[in-house]
C-alpha positions in Angstrom: 6.6 -5.0 -11.2 5.2 -3.0 -14.2 4.5 0.2 -12.4 3.2 2.0 -9.4 -0.4 3.0 -9.6 -2.0 5.9 -7.7 -5.8 5.7 -7.4 -8.1 8.4 -6.1 -11.2 6.3 -6.2 -12.4 3.1 -4.6 -10.1 0.7 -6.4 -6.6 0.7 -4.7 -3.4 -0.2 -6.5 -3.1 -3.3 -4.4 -6.5 -4.6 -5.4 -5.9 -3.7 -9.0 -2.6 -5.6 -9.0 -4.4 -8.7 -7.5 -7.0 -8.5 -10.3 -4.3 -8.3 -13.0 -2.4 -11.3 -11.5 -5.5 -13.4 -11.4 -6.3 -12.5 -15.0 -2.8 -13.3 -16.1 -2.9 -16.6 -14.3 -6.1 -17.6 -16.0 -4.7 -16.7 -19.4 -1.6 -18.8 -18.7 -3.7 -21.8 -17.6 -5.9 -21.5 -20.7 -3.0 -21.2 -23.0 -4.5 -18.1 -24.6 -2.7 -14.8 -25.4 -4.0 -11.6 -23.9 -6.9 -10.2 -26.0 -6.4 -6.8 -27.5 -8.4 -4.0 -26.0 -7.5 -0.9 -28.1 -8.0 2.6 -26.8 -9.7 5.0 -29.2 -7.0 7.7 -28.8 -3.6 8.2 -27.3 -2.4 11.7 -26.5 1.4 11.9 -26.1 3.4 14.7 -24.8 6.8 15.1 -23.0 7.6 16.4 -19.6 8.1 20.1 -19.0 11.3 22.0 -18.6 13.6 20.7 -15.8 15.4 22.2 -12.9 17.4 19.0 -12.2 17.0 15.2 -12.3 14.2 15.3 -9.8 11.9 18.3 -10.5 10.7 20.7 -13.0 11.9 24.3 -13.1 9.5 27.3 -12.7 8.7 27.3 -16.4 8.0 23.6 -16.4 5.7 24.0 -13.4 3.9 26.8 -15.1 3.5 24.6 -18.2 2.0 21.8 -16.1 -0.6 24.2 -14.7 -1.4 25.7 -18.1 -1.9 22.2 -19.7 -4.5 21.4 -17.0 -6.3 24.7 -17.5 -6.2 24.8 -21.3 -6.0 21.3 -22.7 -6.1 18.3 -20.4 -7.9 19.2 -17.2 -11.6 19.1 -16.3 -13.3 22.1 -18.0 -10.2 23.0 -20.0 -10.6 26.0 -22.3 -9.3 24.2 -25.4 -9.9 20.6 -24.3 -8.5 17.8 -26.4 -11.5 15.7 -25.3 -15.1 15.7 -26.5 -17.7 17.3 -24.2 -18.3 15.2 -21.2 -15.6 12.7 -22.3 -13.6 11.3 -19.4 -10.0 10.1 -20.1 -9.4 6.5 -19.4 -6.1 7.2 -17.6 -3.0 9.3 -17.4 0.3 7.5 -17.8 3.7 8.8 -16.7 7.2 7.3 -16.4 9.6 9.6 -14.6 9.3 12.2 -11.8 9.3 15.0 -14.4 6.4 13.4 -16.3 4.6 12.7 -13.0 4.9 16.4 -12.0 3.6 17.5 -15.4 0.6 15.2 -15.5 -0.5 15.6 -11.9 -2.3 19.0 -12.2 -4.5 17.7 -15.1 -5.3 14.3 -13.5 -6.1 15.9 -10.2 -8.7 18.2 -11.7 -10.5 15.1 -12.9 -9.9 12.9 -9.8 -8.4 10.5 -12.3 -6.1 7.6 -11.7 -2.5 8.4 -12.6 -0.4 5.3 -13.5 3.3 5.6 -13.0 5.6 3.1 -14.7 8.3 4.3 -12.4 11.9 5.2 -13.4 13.5 7.3 -10.8 17.0 8.8 -10.9 19.7 7.0 -8.9 22.8 8.7 -7.6 25.7 7.9 -9.9 23.5 5.5 -11.9 25.0 4.4 -15.2 23.3 6.0 -18.2 23.0 2.7 -20.1 21.3 1.1 -17.1 18.8 4.0 -16.9 18.1 3.6 -20.6 17.5 -0.1 -20.3 15.0 0.6 -17.4 13.2 3.2 -19.5 13.1 0.7 -22.3 11.4 -1.9 -20.1 9.0 0.4 -18.5 7.9 1.8 -21.9 7.3 -1.7 -23.2 5.3 -2.6 -20.1 3.2 0.6 -20.4 2.3 -0.2 -24.0 1.5 -3.8 -23.2 -0.9 -2.7 -20.5 -2.4 0.0 -22.7 -3.3 -2.5 -25.4 -4.8 -5.3 -23.4 -6.5 -3.4 -20.5 -10.3 -3.7 -21.0 -10.8 -0.7 -18.7 -9.1 1.5 -21.4 -10.8 0.0 -24.5 -12.3 2.7 -26.6 -11.1 5.4 -24.2 -8.7 8.3 -24.6 -5.4 7.9 -22.7 -2.8 10.6 -21.9 0.8 9.5 -21.9 3.3 12.0 -20.6 6.7 10.5 -21.4 10.5 10.9 -21.6 11.1 12.4 -25.0 13.8 10.0 -26.2 11.4 7.1 -25.5 8.6 8.9 -27.5 10.7 8.9 -30.7 14.5 8.8 -31.2 16.1 7.3 -34.3 19.5 6.9 -32.5 17.8 4.9 -29.7 15.8 2.8 -32.2 19.0 2.0 -34.1 20.8 1.0 -30.8 18.1 -1.7 -30.2 17.5 -3.2 -33.6 16.0 -6.4 -32.3 13.3 -4.9 -30.1 11.0 -1.9 -30.1 11.8 0.6 -27.2 10.1 3.9 -28.2 6.4 4.8 -28.4 6.9 5.5 -32.1 7.8 1.8 -32.7 5.7 0.1 -30.0 2.5 2.0 -31.0 3.4 1.3 -34.7 3.5 5.0 -35.6 6.3 4.2 -38.0 3.6 2.7 -40.3 2.0 6.1 -40.7 3.2 8.9 -43.0 4.6 12.0 -41.4 5.5 10.8 -38.0 8.9 12.3 -37.0 11.7 9.8 -36.3 13.0 11.9 -33.4 11.4 14.2 -30.9 13.7 17.2 -30.8 15.4 17.7 -27.4 14.4 21.3 -27.0 10.7 20.9 -28.0 8.1 21.0 -25.2 5.1 22.5 -26.9 3.5 19.7 -29.0 1.0 17.0 -28.6 1.1 13.8 -30.6 -2.4 12.5 -31.1 -2.8 8.9 -32.2 -6.2 7.6 -33.2 -7.3 4.0 -33.7 -10.2 3.5 -36.1 -10.1 -0.2 -37.0 -11.8 -2.4 -34.4 -9.5 -5.1 -33.1 -6.4 -3.7 -34.8 -3.5 -2.1 -32.9 -2.3 -0.3 -36.0 -3.2 3.4 -35.7 -5.3 5.0 -38.5 -4.4 8.7 -37.9 -1.6 10.8 -36.5 -1.9 14.5 -35.7 0.6 16.9 -34.3 -0.9 19.8 -32.3 1.2 22.8 -31.2 0.4 24.2 -27.8 -0.4 27.8 -27.4 1.6 30.1 -25.0 1.7 28.9 -21.4 
């Protein structure tokens, strides 16, 4: 299952999954590939500072609250969205990213889609990496064909190695496993090959300006102010 979806409005995750299955079945019967439905903008950031495998530390929790107030939440002081613009969705992948994204999505009563990868006791690191690979691939597939997100801004709070990591890319030469590769950011000038492990205070903003094309037209790095 691609992910676990939490909805605050009328459409439940169960109903949404049924709709997606019906659409997928119709596409299979027709022999057609999914039609691209490209968002206008993707805002990427990593989770906050961690206390352990399951939760953020105090600084990370403060960062989550500050992001909602200053950048991502409803009425944010330095909003990354146009006036009256409503984000299409918030995506997350781990418990840490879920904790960071929740304050902002809650202020907007927005759906938060979790492509869930949770820590397992004694779980092998390679196995966790493979699961993160699959969930990242699934998230991007959903992002690029979901008509509900076409022309919208989407926030992706992600695990930093699966945003951009040259070593990880080199370990999987036959498939794309990072957002940098899957979103074709490597085709643009100036996109870092690796997200530094100690860096928590940047947004990556990806814009799509060519209708029907999944190749981005602009990449911007924005440094967060003090939390």
